[in-house]
ChimeraX commands (.cxc) that place a marker at each C-alpha (Angstrom):
marker #1 position 135.63,149.07,94.88 radius 0.5
marker #1 position 133.03,150.39,92.55 radius 0.5
marker #1 position 134.19,152.20,89.33 radius 0.5
marker #1 position 137.08,149.77,88.54 radius 0.5
marker #1 position 137.39,148.54,85.02 radius 0.5
marker #1 position 139.21,145.25,84.58 radius 0.5
marker #1 position 140.38,144.11,81.00 radius 0.5
marker #1 position 140.20,140.39,80.52 radius 0.5
marker #1 position 143.26,138.70,79.02 radius 0.5
marker #1 position 143.37,137.80,75.33 radius 0.5
marker #1 position 142.30,134.25,74.47 radius 0.5
marker #1 position 145.82,133.64,73.33 radius 0.5
marker #1 position 147.15,133.86,76.89 radius 0.5
marker #1 position 144.96,130.86,77.84 radius 0.5
marker #1 position 145.63,128.90,74.68 radius 0.5
marker #1 position 148.21,126.60,76.21 radius 0.5
marker #1 position 145.68,125.66,78.85 radius 0.5
marker #1 position 143.09,124.12,76.38 radius 0.5
marker #1 position 144.71,120.59,76.29 radius 0.5
marker #1 position 144.33,120.26,79.95 radius 0.5
marker #1 position 140.61,121.41,80.02 radius 0.5
marker #1 position 139.65,118.60,77.59 radius 0.5
marker #1 position 142.54,116.16,77.56 radius 0.5
marker #1 position 142.66,113.46,74.78 radius 0.5
marker #1 position 142.68,109.78,75.47 radius 0.5
marker #1 position 145.70,108.06,76.97 radius 0.5
marker #1 position 146.94,104.85,75.59 radius 0.5
marker #1 position 148.32,102.56,78.33 radius 0.5
marker #1 position 150.14,99.28,77.86 radius 0.5
marker #1 position 149.82,96.92,80.77 radius 0.5
marker #1 position 152.66,94.52,80.62 radius 0.5
marker #1 position 154.63,92.20,82.77 radius 0.5
marker #1 position 155.53,88.46,83.14 radius 0.5
marker #1 position 153.12,85.67,82.49 radius 0.5
marker #1 position 151.02,84.90,85.59 radius 0.5
marker #1 position 151.71,88.25,87.26 radius 0.5
marker #1 position 147.97,89.29,87.19 radius 0.5
marker #1 position 147.63,91.71,84.29 radius 0.5
marker #1 position 144.12,90.54,83.56 radius 0.5
marker #1 position 143.13,90.58,87.19 radius 0.5
marker #1 position 144.28,94.31,87.51 radius 0.5
marker #1 position 142.40,95.25,84.37 radius 0.5
marker #1 position 139.29,93.48,85.55 radius 0.5
marker #1 position 139.60,95.20,88.99 radius 0.5
marker #1 position 139.94,98.60,87.32 radius 0.5
marker #1 position 136.57,97.80,85.50 radius 0.5
marker #1 position 134.87,96.63,88.62 radius 0.5
marker #1 position 135.93,99.83,90.42 radius 0.5
marker #1 position 134.21,101.97,87.64 radius 0.5
marker #1 position 137.20,103.46,85.87 radius 0.5
marker #1 position 136.20,104.38,82.28 radius 0.5
marker #1 position 138.43,102.95,79.55 radius 0.5
marker #1 position 138.35,100.73,76.39 radius 0.5
marker #1 position 140.25,97.58,76.53 radius 0.5
marker #1 position 141.71,96.39,73.27 radius 0.5
marker #1 position 141.36,92.60,72.97 radius 0.5
marker #1 position 144.41,90.70,71.68 radius 0.5
marker #1 position 144.10,88.10,69.00 radius 0.5
marker #1 position 145.62,84.73,69.23 radius 0.5
marker #1 position 145.75,81.57,67.33 radius 0.5
marker #1 position 145.78,79.25,70.36 radius 0.5
marker #1 position 142.79,77.41,71.50 radius 0.5
marker #1 position 140.71,79.06,74.36 radius 0.5
marker #1 position 141.11,77.91,77.90 radius 0.5
marker #1 position 137.92,76.64,79.59 radius 0.5
marker #1 position 137.25,79.98,81.29 radius 0.5
marker #1 position 138.07,82.18,78.48 radius 0.5
marker #1 position 135.55,83.92,76.12 radius 0.5
marker #1 position 135.97,84.92,72.50 radius 0.5
marker #1 position 136.00,88.69,72.11 radius 0.5
marker #1 position 136.43,89.17,75.89 radius 0.5
marker #1 position 139.63,87.54,76.83 radius 0.5
marker #1 position 141.05,87.21,73.24 radius 0.5
marker #1 position 139.96,86.97,69.76 radius 0.5
marker #1 position 140.61,83.30,69.04 radius 0.5
marker #1 position 141.47,82.93,65.43 radius 0.5
marker #1 position 142.54,80.07,63.29 radius 0.5
marker #1 position 146.25,80.06,62.24 radius 0.5
marker #1 position 145.04,80.93,58.61 radius 0.5
marker #1 position 142.97,83.73,59.81 radius 0.5
marker #1 position 145.81,85.12,61.86 radius 0.5
marker #1 position 148.37,84.89,58.94 radius 0.5
marker #1 position 145.75,86.67,56.78 radius 0.5
marker #1 position 145.77,89.65,58.99 radius 0.5
marker #1 position 149.54,89.56,59.17 radius 0.5
marker #1 position 149.75,89.74,55.40 radius 0.5
marker #1 position 147.19,92.62,55.30 radius 0.5
marker #1 position 149.27,94.78,57.84 radius 0.5
marker #1 position 146.19,94.42,60.21 radius 0.5
marker #1 position 148.23,94.18,63.48 radius 0.5
marker #1 position 149.83,97.03,65.45 radius 0.5
marker #1 position 152.06,94.34,66.94 radius 0.5
marker #1 position 152.30,90.69,66.54 radius 0.5
marker #1 position 154.68,88.00,67.79 radius 0.5
marker #1 position 155.21,84.38,68.61 radius 0.5
marker #1 position 155.03,83.83,72.34 radius 0.5
marker #1 position 155.39,80.29,73.90 radius 0.5
marker #1 position 154.70,78.72,70.41 radius 0.5
marker #1 position 151.49,80.80,70.13 radius 0.5
marker #1 position 150.97,83.82,67.74 radius 0.5
marker #1 position 149.44,86.95,69.46 radius 0.5
marker #1 position 148.64,90.39,68.04 radius 0.5
marker #1 position 146.92,93.68,68.61 radius 0.5
marker #1 position 144.42,94.40,65.80 radius 0.5
marker #1 position 144.92,97.94,64.49 radius 0.5
marker #1 position 141.24,98.31,63.71 radius 0.5
marker #1 position 140.43,97.71,67.33 radius 0.5
marker #1 position 142.90,100.33,68.62 radius 0.5
marker #1 position 141.66,103.00,66.10 radius 0.5
marker #1 position 138.06,102.41,67.09 radius 0.5
marker #1 position 138.93,102.62,70.79 radius 0.5
marker #1 position 140.89,105.86,70.41 radius 0.5
marker #1 position 138.05,107.40,68.19 radius 0.5
marker #1 position 135.65,106.90,71.01 radius 0.5
marker #1 position 137.64,109.48,73.13 radius 0.5
marker #1 position 138.01,106.96,76.04 radius 0.5
marker #1 position 141.39,106.05,77.51 radius 0.5
marker #1 position 142.67,102.93,75.81 radius 0.5
marker #1 position 144.26,99.92,77.63 radius 0.5
marker #1 position 146.26,97.16,76.07 radius 0.5
marker #1 position 147.51,93.98,77.75 radius 0.5
marker #1 position 150.87,92.83,76.21 radius 0.5
marker #1 position 153.81,90.81,77.03 radius 0.5
marker #1 position 157.17,92.56,77.49 radius 0.5
marker #1 position 158.27,92.01,73.89 radius 0.5
marker #1 position 155.13,93.28,72.56 radius 0.5
marker #1 position 155.05,96.37,74.77 radius 0.5
marker #1 position 158.48,97.27,73.48 radius 0.5
marker #1 position 157.27,96.96,69.89 radius 0.5
marker #1 position 154.20,99.14,70.34 radius 0.5
marker #1 position 156.26,101.66,72.21 radius 0.5
marker #1 position 158.54,102.04,69.11 radius 0.5
marker #1 position 155.54,102.41,66.82 radius 0.5
marker #1 position 153.56,104.66,69.17 radius 0.5
marker #1 position 155.90,106.67,71.37 radius 0.5
marker #1 position 152.99,108.48,73.04 radius 0.5
marker #1 position 151.92,105.17,74.73 radius 0.5
marker #1 position 152.39,104.90,78.38 radius 0.5
marker #1 position 153.90,101.61,79.64 radius 0.5
marker #1 position 153.16,100.03,82.96 radius 0.5
marker #1 position 155.11,96.98,84.19 radius 0.5
marker #1 position 152.91,94.90,86.56 radius 0.5
marker #1 position 155.32,93.00,88.92 radius 0.5
marker #1 position 154.99,90.24,91.49 radius 0.5
marker #1 position 156.28,90.94,95.03 radius 0.5
marker #1 position 158.57,87.86,95.15 radius 0.5
marker #1 position 159.71,84.94,92.98 radius 0.5
marker #1 position 157.65,82.69,95.27 radius 0.5
marker #1 position 154.51,84.43,94.56 radius 0.5
marker #1 position 155.09,84.45,90.96 radius 0.5
marker #1 position 155.65,80.63,90.89 radius 0.5
marker #1 position 152.54,80.18,92.92 radius 0.5
marker #1 position 150.41,82.29,90.52 radius 0.5
marker #1 position 151.87,80.44,87.49 radius 0.5
marker #1 position 150.83,77.09,89.09 radius 0.5
marker #1 position 147.37,78.45,89.75 radius 0.5
marker #1 position 146.91,79.22,86.12 radius 0.5
marker #1 position 146.82,75.46,85.28 radius 0.5
marker #1 position 147.06,73.85,81.91 radius 0.5
marker #1 position 150.79,73.79,81.71 radius 0.5
marker #1 position 153.08,70.73,81.98 radius 0.5
marker #1 position 156.02,70.85,84.36 radius 0.5
marker #1 position 158.34,71.59,81.33 radius 0.5
marker #1 position 156.07,74.57,80.18 radius 0.5
marker #1 position 155.88,75.82,83.81 radius 0.5
marker #1 position 159.61,75.86,84.12 radius 0.5
marker #1 position 159.88,77.59,80.77 radius 0.5
marker #1 position 157.39,80.30,81.74 radius 0.5
marker #1 position 159.17,80.90,84.99 radius 0.5
marker #1 position 162.59,81.22,83.35 radius 0.5
marker #1 position 161.12,83.62,80.80 radius 0.5
marker #1 position 159.41,85.70,83.51 radius 0.5
marker #1 position 162.63,86.04,85.46 radius 0.5
marker #1 position 164.40,87.35,82.34 radius 0.5
marker #1 position 161.48,89.82,81.64 radius 0.5
marker #1 position 161.85,91.20,85.26 radius 0.5
marker #1 position 165.25,92.46,84.16 radius 0.5
marker #1 position 163.70,94.78,81.76 radius 0.5
marker #1 position 161.69,96.79,84.23 radius 0.5
marker #1 position 163.78,100.02,83.50 radius 0.5
marker #1 position 162.42,100.04,79.91 radius 0.5
marker #1 position 158.86,101.00,81.32 radius 0.5
marker #1 position 157.55,104.28,82.47 radius 0.5
marker #1 position 155.89,102.93,85.61 radius 0.5
marker #1 position 156.00,99.77,87.82 radius 0.5
marker #1 position 153.06,98.61,89.84 radius 0.5
marker #1 position 153.60,95.74,92.35 radius 0.5
marker #1 position 150.47,93.42,92.44 radius 0.5
marker #1 position 150.80,92.31,96.09 radius 0.5
marker #1 position 148.81,89.35,97.46 radius 0.5
marker #1 position 145.40,90.50,98.71 radius 0.5
marker #1 position 145.96,93.94,97.43 radius 0.5
marker #1 position 144.47,93.82,93.84 radius 0.5
marker #1 position 142.40,96.90,94.11 radius 0.5
marker #1 position 145.41,98.85,95.28 radius 0.5
marker #1 position 147.27,97.84,92.12 radius 0.5
marker #1 position 144.22,98.92,90.03 radius 0.5
marker #1 position 143.91,102.28,91.62 radius 0.5
marker #1 position 147.72,102.87,91.02 radius 0.5
marker #1 position 147.19,102.25,87.32 radius 0.5
marker #1 position 144.11,104.55,87.32 radius 0.5
marker #1 position 146.25,107.26,89.01 radius 0.5
marker #1 position 148.93,106.86,86.44 radius 0.5
marker #1 position 146.39,107.51,83.75 radius 0.5
marker #1 position 145.02,110.54,85.39 radius 0.5
marker #1 position 148.59,111.92,85.92 radius 0.5
marker #1 position 149.41,111.47,82.24 radius 0.5
marker #1 position 146.40,113.52,81.24 radius 0.5
marker #1 position 147.84,116.36,83.18 radius 0.5
marker #1 position 151.45,115.97,81.88 radius 0.5
marker #1 position 152.87,118.91,79.97 radius 0.5
marker #1 position 154.11,118.08,76.57 radius 0.5
marker #1 position 151.86,115.18,75.91 radius 0.5
marker #1 position 151.08,114.85,72.16 radius 0.5
marker #1 position 148.08,113.19,70.43 radius 0.5
marker #1 position 148.33,109.51,69.42 radius 0.5
marker #1 position 148.49,108.97,65.75 radius 0.5
marker #1 position 148.28,105.48,64.15 radius 0.5
marker link #1:1,2 radius 0.2
marker link #1:2,3 radius 0.2
marker link #1:3,4 radius 0.2
marker link #1:4,5 radius 0.2
marker link #1:5,6 radius 0.2
marker link #1:6,7 radius 0.2
marker link #1:7,8 radius 0.2
marker link #1:8,9 radius 0.2
marker link #1:9,10 radius 0.2
marker link #1:10,11 radius 0.2
marker link #1:11,12 radius 0.2
marker link #1:12,13 radius 0.2
marker link #1:13,14 radius 0.2
marker link #1:14,15 radius 0.2
marker link #1:15,16 radius 0.2
marker link #1:16,17 radius 0.2
marker link #1:17,18 radius 0.2
marker link #1:18,19 radius 0.2
marker link #1:19,20 radius 0.2
marker link #1:20,21 radius 0.2
marker link #1:21,22 radius 0.2
marker link #1:22,23 radius 0.2
marker link #1:23,24 radius 0.2
marker link #1:24,25 radius 0.2
marker link #1:25,26 radius 0.2
marker link #1:26,27 radius 0.2
marker link #1:27,28 radius 0.2
marker link #1:28,29 radius 0.2
marker link #1:29,30 radius 0.2
marker link #1:30,31 radius 0.2
marker link #1:31,32 radius 0.2
marker link #1:32,33 radius 0.2
marker link #1:33,34 radius 0.2
marker link #1:34,35 radius 0.2
marker link #1:35,36 radius 0.2
marker link #1:36,37 radius 0.2
marker link #1:37,38 radius 0.2
marker link #1:38,39 radius 0.2
marker link #1:39,40 radius 0.2
marker link #1:40,41 radius 0.2
marker link #1:41,42 radius 0.2
marker link #1:42,43 radius 0.2
marker link #1:43,44 radius 0.2
marker link #1:44,45 radius 0.2
marker link #1:45,46 radius 0.2
marker link #1:46,47 radius 0.2
marker link #1:47,48 radius 0.2
marker link #1:48,49 radius 0.2
marker link #1:49,50 radius 0.2
marker link #1:50,51 radius 0.2
marker link #1:51,52 radius 0.2
marker link #1:52,53 radius 0.2
marker link #1:53,54 radius 0.2
marker link #1:54,55 radius 0.2
marker link #1:55,56 radius 0.2
marker link #1:56,57 radius 0.2
marker link #1:57,58 radius 0.2
marker link #1:58,59 radius 0.2
marker link #1:59,60 radius 0.2
marker link #1:60,61 radius 0.2
marker link #1:61,62 radius 0.2
marker link #1:62,63 radius 0.2
marker link #1:63,64 radius 0.2
marker link #1:64,65 radius 0.2
marker link #1:65,66 radius 0.2
marker link #1:66,67 radius 0.2
marker link #1:67,68 radius 0.2
marker link #1:68,69 radius 0.2
marker link #1:69,70 radius 0.2
marker link #1:70,71 radius 0.2
marker link #1:71,72 radius 0.2
marker link #1:72,73 radius 0.2
marker link #1:73,74 radius 0.2
marker link #1:74,75 radius 0.2
marker link #1:75,76 radius 0.2
marker link #1:76,77 radius 0.2
marker link #1:77,78 radius 0.2
marker link #1:78,79 radius 0.2
marker link #1:79,80 radius 0.2
marker link #1:80,81 radius 0.2
marker link #1:81,82 radius 0.2
marker link #1:82,83 radius 0.2
marker link #1:83,84 radius 0.2
marker link #1:84,85 radius 0.2
marker link #1:85,86 radius 0.2
marker link #1:86,87 radius 0.2
marker link #1:87,88 radius 0.2
marker link #1:88,89 radius 0.2
marker link #1:89,90 radius 0.2
marker link #1:90,91 radius 0.2
marker link #1:91,92 radius 0.2
marker link #1:92,93 radius 0.2
marker link #1:93,94 radius 0.2
marker link #1:94,95 radius 0.2
marker link #1:95,96 radius 0.2
marker link #1:96,97 radius 0.2
marker link #1:97,98 radius 0.2
marker link #1:98,99 radius 0.2
marker link #1:99,100 radius 0.2
marker link #1:100,101 radius 0.2
marker link #1:101,102 radius 0.2
marker link #1:102,103 radius 0.2
marker link #1:103,104 radius 0.2
marker link #1:104,105 radius 0.2
marker link #1:105,106 radius 0.2
marker link #1:106,107 radius 0.2
marker link #1:107,108 radius 0.2
marker link #1:108,109 radius 0.2
marker link #1:109,110 radius 0.2
marker link #1:110,111 radius 0.2
marker link #1:111,112 radius 0.2
marker link #1:112,113 radius 0.2
marker link #1:113,114 radius 0.2
marker link #1:114,115 radius 0.2
marker link #1:115,116 radius 0.2
marker link #1:116,117 radius 0.2
marker link #1:117,118 radius 0.2
marker link #1:118,119 radius 0.2
marker link #1:119,120 radius 0.2
marker link #1:120,121 radius 0.2
marker link #1:121,122 radius 0.2
marker link #1:122,123 radius 0.2
marker link #1:123,124 radius 0.2
marker link #1:124,125 radius 0.2
marker link #1:125,126 radius 0.2
marker link #1:126,127 radius 0.2
marker link #1:127,128 radius 0.2
marker link #1:128,129 radius 0.2
marker link #1:129,130 radius 0.2
marker link #1:130,131 radius 0.2
marker link #1:131,132 radius 0.2
marker link #1:132,133 radius 0.2
marker link #1:133,134 radius 0.2
marker link #1:134,135 radius 0.2
marker link #1:135,136 radius 0.2
marker link #1:136,137 radius 0.2
marker link #1:137,138 radius 0.2
marker link #1:138,139 radius 0.2
marker link #1:139,140 radius 0.2
marker link #1:140,141 radius 0.2
marker link #1:141,142 radius 0.2
marker link #1:142,143 radius 0.2
marker link #1:143,144 radius 0.2
marker link #1:144,145 radius 0.2
marker link #1:145,146 radius 0.2
marker link #1:146,147 radius 0.2
marker link #1:147,148 radius 0.2
marker link #1:148,149 radius 0.2
marker link #1:149,150 radius 0.2
marker link #1:150,151 radius 0.2
marker link #1:151,152 radius 0.2
marker link #1:152,153 radius 0.2
marker link #1:153,154 radius 0.2
marker link #1:154,155 radius 0.2
marker link #1:155,156 radius 0.2
marker link #1:156,157 radius 0.2
marker link #1:157,158 radius 0.2
marker link #1:158,159 radius 0.2
marker link #1:159,160 radius 0.2
marker link #1:160,161 radius 0.2
marker link #1:161,162 radius 0.2
marker link #1:162,163 radius 0.2
marker link #1:163,164 radius 0.2
marker link #1:164,165 radius 0.2
marker link #1:165,166 radius 0.2
marker link #1:166,167 radius 0.2
marker link #1:167,168 radius 0.2
marker link #1:168,169 radius 0.2
marker link #1:169,170 radius 0.2
marker link #1:170,171 radius 0.2
marker link #1:171,172 radius 0.2
marker link #1:172,173 radius 0.2
marker link #1:173,174 radius 0.2
marker link #1:174,175 radius 0.2
marker link #1:175,176 radius 0.2
marker link #1:176,177 radius 0.2
marker link #1:177,178 radius 0.2
marker link #1:178,179 radius 0.2
marker link #1:179,180 radius 0.2
marker link #1:180,181 radius 0.2
marker link #1:181,182 radius 0.2
marker link #1:182,183 radius 0.2
marker link #1:183,184 radius 0.2
marker link #1:184,185 radius 0.2
marker link #1:185,186 radius 0.2
marker link #1:186,187 radius 0.2
marker link #1:187,188 radius 0.2
marker link #1:188,189 radius 0.2
marker link #1:189,190 radius 0.2
marker link #1:190,191 radius 0.2
marker link #1:191,192 radius 0.2
marker link #1:192,193 radius 0.2
marker link #1:193,194 radius 0.2
marker link #1:194,195 radius 0.2
marker link #1:195,196 radius 0.2
marker link #1:196,197 radius 0.2
marker link #1:197,198 radius 0.2
marker link #1:198,199 radius 0.2
marker link #1:199,200 radius 0.2
marker link #1:200,201 radius 0.2
marker link #1:201,202 radius 0.2
marker link #1:202,203 radius 0.2
marker link #1:203,204 radius 0.2
marker link #1:204,205 radius 0.2
marker link #1:205,206 radius 0.2
marker link #1:206,207 radius 0.2
marker link #1:207,208 radius 0.2
marker link #1:208,209 radius 0.2
marker link #1:209,210 radius 0.2
marker link #1:210,211 radius 0.2
marker link #1:211,212 radius 0.2
marker link #1:212,213 radius 0.2
marker link #1:213,214 radius 0.2
marker link #1:214,215 radius 0.2
marker link #1:215,216 radius 0.2
marker link #1:216,217 radius 0.2
marker link #1:217,218 radius 0.2
view
């Protein structure tokens, strides 16, 4: 009806909406037992075109034939790794299966400053450590659908002796008991890798819309 005069609300009334119009980056920790398919899920997310920055873990173990420096891991000498430990250069580091692994702080800060969502791949122990240091981080436990599938995937990895394989399996079964420590669980079923990747992407999107989310500070 002509002649009506409407007063727009003050900006203050919409101030609480601002974080949802331009949400900051989400830090997501992809974790789970050895051989469950963490790397495969992350690679599938990339292939599906989801935008994120992957923080590459550093390790002092030698690379496997298919692994590339700076892509799969940063392969450091034992001396280089210990130097970074002494300089407080890791967000988290631990001894896993007689191999040192750590998340370089510089890589995390650079990834966050880009404004993109940040994805870390960590074992269960490392995920717990980072969650204590960065409580804003979102933790996702990637699980196998059954013990048989887990054993099959561990065998397909190759490079392990029978003793090492048994040790990995026993560790994986213990780690499965810690599922309730995580925010989300994604089951990586056989032949459904894309489904798992889409579920992780959906978790990231949901977290951007969560009320009460605070900025990540390192």
